C-alpha positions as CSV (number, residue, x, y, z in Angstrom):
1,M,0.0,0.0,0.0
2,K,2.8,2.4,0.8
3,Q,4.4,1.9,-2.6
4,W,1.1,2.7,-4.4
5,N,0.8,6.0,-2.5
6,K,4.3,7.0,-3.4
7,E,3.6,6.3,-7.1
8,K,0.5,8.4,-6.9
9,V,2.4,11.3,-5.5
10,N,5.1,11.0,-8.1
11,S,2.6,11.0,-10.9
12,M,0.8,14.1,-9.6
13,K,1.1,17.1,-12.0
14,I,0.7,20.7,-11.0
15,L,0.7,23.8,-13.1
16,V,1.5,27.2,-11.7
17,I,0.2,30.1,-13.8
18,Y,0.9,33.7,-12.8
19,D,1.1,37.3,-13.8
20,S,3.7,39.6,-12.3
21,K,4.4,43.3,-12.7
22,T,7.2,44.0,-10.3
23,G,8.6,40.5,-9.8
24,N,7.0,39.8,-6.4
25,T,4.3,37.4,-7.7
26,Q,6.9,35.7,-9.9
27,K,9.1,35.0,-6.8
28,M,6.0,33.6,-5.1
29,A,5.3,31.4,-8.0
30,E,8.8,30.0,-8.1
31,A,8.7,29.3,-4.3
32,I,5.3,27.6,-4.6
33,A,6.6,25.5,-7.5
34,D,9.6,24.4,-5.5
35,G,7.4,23.5,-2.5
36,A,5.2,21.4,-4.7
37,K,8.2,19.6,-6.2
38,E,9.5,18.9,-2.7
39,A,6.1,17.2,-2.0
40,G,6.8,14.9,-5.0
41,A,4.8,16.7,-7.8
42,E,5.8,17.2,-11.3
43,V,5.5,21.0,-11.8
44,S,5.4,23.4,-14.7
45,V,5.4,27.2,-14.3
46,K,3.9,29.5,-16.9
47,K,3.8,33.3,-17.0
48,I,0.8,35.0,-18.5
49,G,1.9,36.4,-21.8
50,E,4.2,33.6,-22.7
51,P,2.8,31.3,-25.4
52,F,1.3,28.0,-24.5
53,P,-1.9,26.2,-25.5
54,L,-5.0,26.8,-23.2
55,T,-5.7,23.1,-23.4
56,L,-2.5,22.6,-21.4
57,L,-4.5,23.2,-18.2
58,A,-6.5,20.0,-18.8
59,D,-3.3,17.9,-18.5
60,Y,-2.7,18.8,-14.8
61,D,-4.2,17.5,-11.6
62,G,-4.1,20.9,-10.0
63,V,-3.4,24.5,-11.0
64,A,-2.2,27.4,-8.8
65,F,-3.3,30.8,-10.3
66,G,-1.4,33.9,-9.1
67,S,-1.8,37.6,-9.8
68,P,-0.7,40.9,-8.2
69,T,-3.5,43.1,-7.1
70,R,-4.6,46.0,-9.3
71,Y,-7.3,48.2,-7.8
72,A,-8.6,45.4,-5.6
73,D,-8.8,42.9,-8.5
74,I,-6.5,40.7,-10.6
75,T,-4.5,42.1,-13.5
76,N,-6.3,42.7,-16.8
77,E,-3.9,40.1,-18.4
78,M,-4.9,37.4,-15.9
79,K,-8.6,38.3,-16.3
80,D,-8.3,38.0,-20.1
81,F,-6.5,34.7,-19.8
82,L,-9.3,33.3,-17.5
83,Q,-11.9,34.6,-20.0
84,H,-10.2,32.7,-22.8
85,V,-10.1,29.5,-20.7
86,E,-13.8,30.0,-19.8
87,A,-14.7,30.2,-23.5
88,Y,-12.9,26.9,-24.1
89,V,-14.7,25.3,-21.1
90,K,-18.1,26.6,-22.4
91,L,-17.4,25.2,-25.9
92,G,-16.7,21.8,-24.4
93,K,-13.0,21.9,-25.4
94,M,-11.8,21.3,-21.8
95,K,-13.4,20.1,-18.6
96,M,-12.2,21.4,-15.3
97,K,-15.1,20.2,-13.1
98,G,-13.7,18.3,-10.1
99,R,-10.1,19.4,-10.7
100,K,-8.4,21.2,-7.8
101,A,-7.0,24.7,-7.9
102,A,-5.6,27.3,-5.5
103,V,-4.9,31.0,-5.7
104,F,-2.1,33.3,-4.7
105,G,-0.9,36.8,-5.1
106,S,0.8,39.9,-3.9
107,Y,-0.4,43.4,-3.2
108,G,1.1,46.8,-2.5
109,Y,-1.4,48.7,-0.4
110,D,-4.9,47.2,0.1
111,G,-7.5,45.2,-1.7
112,A,-5.8,41.8,-1.3
113,W,-8.9,40.1,0.3
114,V,-11.1,41.5,-2.5
115,M,-8.6,40.3,-5.2
116,E,-8.4,36.9,-3.5
117,E,-12.2,36.4,-3.5
118,R,-12.5,37.6,-7.1
119,L,-9.7,35.3,-8.3
120,K,-11.3,32.4,-6.4
121,G,-14.7,33.3,-8.1
122,Y,-13.1,33.4,-11.6
123,V,-11.4,30.0,-11.1
124,E,-14.4,28.3,-9.5
125,A,-16.5,29.5,-12.5
126,L,-14.3,27.4,-14.7
127,G,-15.3,24.3,-12.7
128,Y,-12.3,24.0,-10.4
129,K,-12.6,23.3,-6.7
130,I,-10.5,25.6,-4.5
131,S,-8.6,23.2,-2.3
132,I,-6.7,25.4,0.2
133,K,-6.6,28.9,1.6
134,A,-5.0,31.5,-0.6
135,C,-1.4,32.5,-0.2
136,V,-1.3,36.3,-0.3
137,K,1.8,38.5,0.6
138,V,2.3,42.2,0.9
139,D,5.0,43.5,-1.5
140,Y,7.1,45.0,1.3
141,E,7.2,41.7,3.1
142,I,8.6,40.0,0.0
143,K,11.2,42.8,-0.3
144,T,12.2,43.2,3.4
145,R,11.6,39.7,4.7
146,Q,12.1,37.7,1.5
147,K,13.5,34.6,3.1
148,E,10.6,34.2,5.5
149,S,7.9,35.2,2.9
150,L,9.1,32.8,0.3
151,A,9.5,30.0,2.9
152,D,5.8,30.5,3.6
153,C,5.1,30.3,-0.2
154,N,7.2,27.1,-0.4
155,A,5.2,25.6,2.5
156,W,1.9,26.6,0.8
157,G,3.1,24.9,-2.4
158,K,3.8,21.7,-0.5
159,D,0.3,21.9,1.2
160,F,-1.3,22.5,-2.2
161,A,0.4,19.4,-3.6
162,K,-0.6,17.3,-0.6
163,S,-4.2,18.5,-1.0
164,I,-4.4,17.0,-4.5
165,Q,-3.2,13.5,-3.5
């Protein structure tokens, strides 16, 4: 039985998709990916704006979506991306129902809780089930306490991977 569980963990695939404007959300994405890898997942990281097929999302057991906060919402680029994915889902080109997802992001001043709830709503509308609490960091924490902040993101990535098992 233990061998089977180990094989299941090793076959788990996680995709981390993020947008970043100042580099803080990118640092979070990389730390999250490292944590998920440490938990035994096969992980791919994609930045919004780099070319990849939307259908790629259907190849993963779980997806972590990350965005910085812009006026208490996600970035326009992330919103556009999610709208394109939604169109594919509505056309029956992909099915996300029952797959697990999580959200993360960074913010400079305020609005993080609003961004978090909006991003969760956009992702849930695709059919994903949000599996763990969001990972949200203040920009100045990432800059002034980078080691501790990114260690939190790494642990969150591990927890996300474990939630998919």
